[in-house]
C-alpha positions in Angstrom: 0.0 0.0 0.0 2.8 2.3 0.9 4.7 1.5 -2.3 1.5 2.3 -4.3 1.2 5.7 -2.7 4.9 6.4 -3.4 4.5 5.4 -7.0 1.4 7.6 -7.4 3.3 10.6 -5.9 6.2 10.0 -8.2 3.9 10.0 -11.2 2.4 13.2 -10.0 5.8 14.8 -9.7 6.7 13.8 -13.3 3.4 15.3 -14.6 3.8 18.7 -12.9 7.5 18.8 -13.8 6.7 18.2 -17.5 4.2 21.1 -17.3 7.1 23.3 -16.3 9.7 22.2 -18.7 7.8 21.1 -21.9 7.7 23.9 -24.5 4.4 25.8 -24.8 3.5 24.6 -28.3 2.9 21.1 -26.8 0.9 22.4 -23.8 -1.6 24.9 -25.0 -1.5 28.3 -23.3 -4.9 27.7 -21.7 -3.7 24.4 -20.1 -1.8 26.2 -17.3 -4.0 28.5 -15.3 -1.1 29.8 -13.2 1.3 28.7 -10.5 1.0 27.9 -6.8 3.7 28.1 -4.1 3.1 26.9 -0.5 4.5 25.6 2.7 5.3 21.9 3.4 1.8 21.3 4.9 0.0 22.6 1.8 -0.5 19.9 -0.9 -1.8 19.6 -4.5 -3.7 16.9 -6.4 -4.3 16.4 -10.1 -6.3 13.1 -9.9 -9.3 14.0 -7.8 -7.6 13.6 -4.5 -6.3 10.1 -5.0 -2.7 11.2 -4.6 -1.3 14.4 -3.1 2.0 16.2 -3.6 3.4 18.5 -0.8 4.3 21.9 -2.2 7.2 22.2 0.1 8.1 25.7 -1.0 8.2 24.8 -4.7 6.3 26.7 -7.4 4.1 24.2 -9.3 1.6 24.7 -12.2 -2.1 24.9 -11.7 -4.2 23.0 -14.2 -7.9 22.5 -14.7 -8.8 19.9 -12.1 -6.1 20.9 -9.6 -7.1 20.6 -6.0 -5.3 22.4 -3.2 -5.5 21.9 0.6 -3.4 24.3 2.7 -3.5 22.3 5.9 -1.8 24.2 8.7 0.2 26.3 6.2 -0.4 28.9 3.5 -0.4 28.8 -0.3 -0.1 31.7 -2.7 -1.6 31.6 -6.2 -0.4 33.6 -9.2 -2.8 33.1 -12.1 -2.2 33.8 -15.7 -4.7 36.7 -15.9 -2.8 38.6 -13.2 -5.0 37.5 -10.2 -3.3 36.9 -6.9 -4.9 34.7 -4.2 -3.7 33.9 -0.7 -5.0 30.5 0.5 -5.1 30.7 4.3 -4.7 27.7 6.6 -7.2 24.9 6.7 -8.7 25.7 3.3 -9.7 23.4 0.4 -10.3 24.5 -3.2 -10.2 23.2 -6.8 -9.9 24.7 -10.2 -11.8 24.2 -13.5 -11.6 25.7 -16.9 -15.1 26.4 -18.2 -16.6 28.3 -21.3 -17.0 31.3 -19.0 -13.3 31.2 -17.9 -11.4 30.0 -14.9 -13.5 28.8 -12.0 -12.3 28.3 -8.4 -14.5 26.2 -6.1 -13.9 27.1 -2.4 -15.1 24.1 -0.5 -14.3 25.5 2.9 -11.7 27.9 4.3 -10.6 31.5 3.7 -9.1 33.4 0.8 -7.6 36.9 0.4 -7.6 37.9 -3.2 -6.7 40.6 -5.7 -8.2 40.5 -9.2 -7.2 42.8 -12.1 -9.6 45.1 -13.8 -10.2 42.7 -16.7 -10.7 39.1 -15.4 -13.1 36.3 -16.1 -12.2 34.5 -12.9 -15.2 33.3 -10.8 -15.4 31.8 -7.4 -18.0 29.2 -6.5 -19.0 28.2 -3.0 -21.6 25.7 -1.7 -24.1 28.6 -1.6 -23.2 31.2 -4.2 -21.3 32.2 -7.3 -19.1 35.3 -7.1 -18.7 37.1 -10.4 -16.3 40.1 -11.0 -18.0 43.4 -11.8 -16.5 45.3 -14.8 -13.8 47.8 -14.2 -11.5 48.5 -11.2 -9.2 46.2 -9.4 -11.0 43.9 -7.0 -9.6 43.1 -3.6 -11.2 41.4 -0.6 -11.5 38.5 1.7 -13.8 35.5 1.6 -14.6 32.7 4.0 -16.8 29.6 3.8 -17.6 27.2 6.6 -18.4 23.5 6.3 -22.0 24.3 7.1 -22.2 26.6 4.1 -22.0 30.0 5.8 -20.3 32.5 3.4 -18.8 35.9 4.3 -17.4 38.3 1.8 -15.9 41.8 2.4 -14.3 43.9 -0.3 -11.6 46.6 0.3 -11.6 47.7 -3.3 -14.0 47.2 -6.2 -17.1 45.0 -6.2 -18.1 41.5 -6.8 -21.6 40.2 -7.8 -22.9 37.6 -5.4 -25.4 35.2 -7.1 -27.0 32.7 -4.6 -27.2 29.3 -6.1 -30.7 28.9 -4.7 -31.9 32.0 -6.5 -29.5 33.0 -9.3 -31.6 36.0 -10.3 -31.3 37.6 -6.9 -27.9 39.3 -7.4 -26.2 41.1 -4.5 -23.3 43.5 -4.9 -20.5 43.1 -2.4 -18.3 46.1 -1.5 -17.1 47.6 1.7 -20.2 46.4 3.5 -19.9 42.7 4.1 -22.2 40.1 2.6 -23.2 37.0 4.4 -25.2 34.0 3.1 -27.6 32.4 3.9 -27.9 35.2 6.5 -25.7 37.4 8.7 -24.7 35.5 11.9 -26.8 36.6 14.9 -23.9 36.6 17.3 -21.6 39.6 17.5 -18.0 39.2 16.5 -15.1 40.0 14.2 -15.3 38.0 11.1 -12.6 39.4 8.8 -8.9 39.7 9.1 -9.0 43.4 8.2 -11.0 44.0 11.4 -8.7 42.1 13.7 -6.0 43.7 15.8 -2.5 42.6 14.8 -1.0 42.9 18.3 -1.4 39.7 20.3 -3.2 40.4 23.6 -1.5 40.1 27.0 -1.3 36.5 28.3 -1.9 35.0 24.9 -1.2 31.2 25.0 0.7 29.6 22.1 -1.0 26.6 20.5 0.4 23.8 18.4 -0.7 21.2 15.9 -0.2 17.5 16.7 3.2 17.5 15.1 4.4 20.4 17.3 4.0 23.1 14.7 3.3 26.6 16.1 -0.1 27.6 14.6 -1.0 30.7 16.5 -2.4 31.7 19.9 -5.5 31.6 22.1 -6.6 34.8 23.9 -7.9 35.0 27.4 -11.5 34.7 26.3 -10.7 31.5 24.4 -10.5 33.0 20.9 -8.0 31.5 18.4 -5.8 33.5 16.1 -4.1 31.6 13.4 -0.5 32.9 13.2 2.0 30.4 11.9 5.4 31.0 13.4 3.9 32.9 16.4 6.5 31.1 18.5 9.1 28.4 17.9 7.9 24.9 16.9 8.3 22.2 19.5 11.2 19.8 19.1 9.0 16.7 18.7 5.3 15.8 18.1 2.7 15.2 20.8 2.1 11.7 22.0 0.0 9.7 19.6 -2.2 8.6 22.5 -2.9 12.2 23.4 -3.8 13.0 19.8 -6.1 10.0 19.6 -7.9 11.0 22.8 -8.4 14.5 21.4 -9.7 13.2 18.1 -12.5 11.4 19.9 -13.9 14.8 20.9 -14.5 15.8 17.2 -18.1 15.0 16.1 -18.3 12.7 13.1 -19.7 15.5 10.8 -16.5 17.6 11.4 -14.0 14.8 10.9 -12.6 16.0 7.5 -9.0 15.5 6.4 -8.2 18.9 7.8 -9.9 18.5 11.2 -7.1 19.2 13.7 -6.8 19.1 17.5 -4.7 21.8 19.0 -2.6 21.8 22.2 -0.7 24.1 24.4 3.1 23.7 25.1 2.4 21.3 28.0 0.1 19.0 26.0 -3.1 20.5 27.3 -6.0 20.1 24.8 -7.4 23.6 23.8 -9.9 22.6 21.1 -10.0 21.7 17.5 -10.2 23.3 14.1 -12.7 22.1 11.4 -12.1 24.2 8.3 -12.3 27.8 9.3 -14.1 27.2 12.6 -12.5 26.7 16.0 -14.3 24.8 18.7 -12.8 25.6 22.1 -12.4 23.0 24.9 -13.3 23.9 28.5 -10.0 23.9 30.4 -11.4 21.8 33.2 -12.5 18.9 31.0 -10.3 16.1 29.7 -10.5 15.6 26.0 -13.0 12.7 26.1 -15.6 15.0 27.7 -15.6 17.8 25.2 -18.9 18.6 23.5 -18.7 21.5 21.1 -22.0 23.4 20.8 -23.7 24.6 17.7 -24.6 28.3 17.2 -28.2 29.5 17.0 -30.2 29.5 13.8 -28.1 26.7 12.3 -25.2 29.0 11.4 -22.5 26.6 12.5 -19.8 29.1 11.4 -21.1 31.9 13.5 -18.9 33.1 16.4 -19.1 35.4 19.3 -16.9 38.4 20.0 -13.7 38.4 21.8 -15.2 39.7 25.0 -18.7 38.2 24.7 -18.3 34.5 24.9 -17.5 31.6 27.2 -14.8 29.0 27.0 -16.9 26.2 25.7 -18.5 25.5 22.3 -17.5 27.8 19.5 -14.6 29.9 20.4 -15.0 33.7 20.5 -13.8 35.3 17.3 -13.3 31.9 15.7 -14.0 32.8 12.1 -11.9 35.9 12.3 -9.1 33.8 13.7 -8.3 32.2 10.3 -8.0 35.6 8.6 -6.3 37.6 11.2 -2.6 37.1 10.6 -2.5 33.8 8.8 -1.1 35.3 5.7 2.2 36.4 7.4 4.0 33.3 6.1 3.6 34.4 2.5 4.2 38.1 3.0 0.7 39.4 2.5 -0.2 40.3 6.1 -3.4 41.6 7.6 -3.3 44.8 5.6 -3.0 42.8 2.4 -6.1 40.9 3.2 -8.1 44.1 3.4 -6.2 46.8 1.5 -4.3 45.2 -1.3 -1.3 43.1 -1.9 2.0 44.8 -1.4 1.9 45.7 2.3 5.0 45.1 4.3 5.6 41.7 5.8 4.9 41.5 9.5 7.8 40.6 11.8 7.7 37.2 13.5 6.5 37.5 17.1 9.2 36.8 19.6 7.4 36.2 22.9 10.3 34.3 24.4 10.2 30.7 25.5 7.0 29.1 26.5 6.5 28.9 30.3 8.0 25.9 32.0 4.9 24.4 33.6 4.8 20.9 34.9 1.9 18.9 33.5 -0.5 17.0 35.8 1.3 13.9 37.2 -1.8 11.7 36.5 -1.7 12.5 32.8 -1.6 9.1 30.9 0.0 10.6 27.8 3.5 10.7 29.1 5.8 13.8 29.1 5.0 16.8 27.0 6.8 17.5 23.7 10.3 19.0 24.0 10.7 22.7 24.4 12.1 24.9 21.6 15.9 25.1 21.4 17.5 27.5 23.8 14.6 27.4 26.2 16.1 24.9 28.7 
């Protein structure tokens, strides 16, 4: 089985390599839609998800049928029409070439984008089709949850939003955000451009199961995705600990990108399912976590930083994905709202994580190692 996967990945490498080196007369100009570059956790598939190739910092071609999953990292798209798209962590999308032009299907996750004045690029979500309006550069931010909640905010230009349930009812998205099927009833910050860039006092660094620094949790339990917020741990968390945490994730949320998160001492803080973070009550062991569902069926809805408790959906969860998650590719928060070309944010240097002894009764063994230089 392992040999089969290795062979499939080798074939995929050959295919994408040929796209880069074979002369253009052989591959029609329309065959390559653009290029994508991403971190090691971001991956690409050309065969409907049967095999995946880690981007690993390489620049690879994007063809019709390409699928991209960013995982805990970022990916940056440069399309042939001049469009630039930042794929933020825990997002999934696929490309198609249609008679109308290039089509991007955002299954779930978050994008920051910049489209040129003349583009035929369209974005399709589970609930709507986003079409570029003529004239002006178009820049903005879009998120989609697994439950179908869509949020779109433009910083420049406009996009026409056509609900799939009623294609004739066209809404125009500009500076005022558009939400489908309805605006979340809970107060909160939903877009990266509205999120403060300075981490709050007493922010707690959180890590993925493999020990990668993914961001921080604020005092109210809100998650901000910020890859590289602090140093990665020197080894992954205990597989037993990860398995226990995975049992807290409801079946409906167990996608390939569903990820439990931990603090530096191995304490379970909650899990990510696409662009939504479900916080774990600190007093509960992983096996007792029960994420709650927001009112009115809007699973992606969140509460504000100062308005929520520590259980269920985290406060500010949707905004967390867009807050500073583009730092790794040089776009930054300003880029998500005000255009591409803002200065890259500096890596946060909070010092070493606190040396806290985990509970002696913990069955998971010692916590992962501390970053180098913290002993």
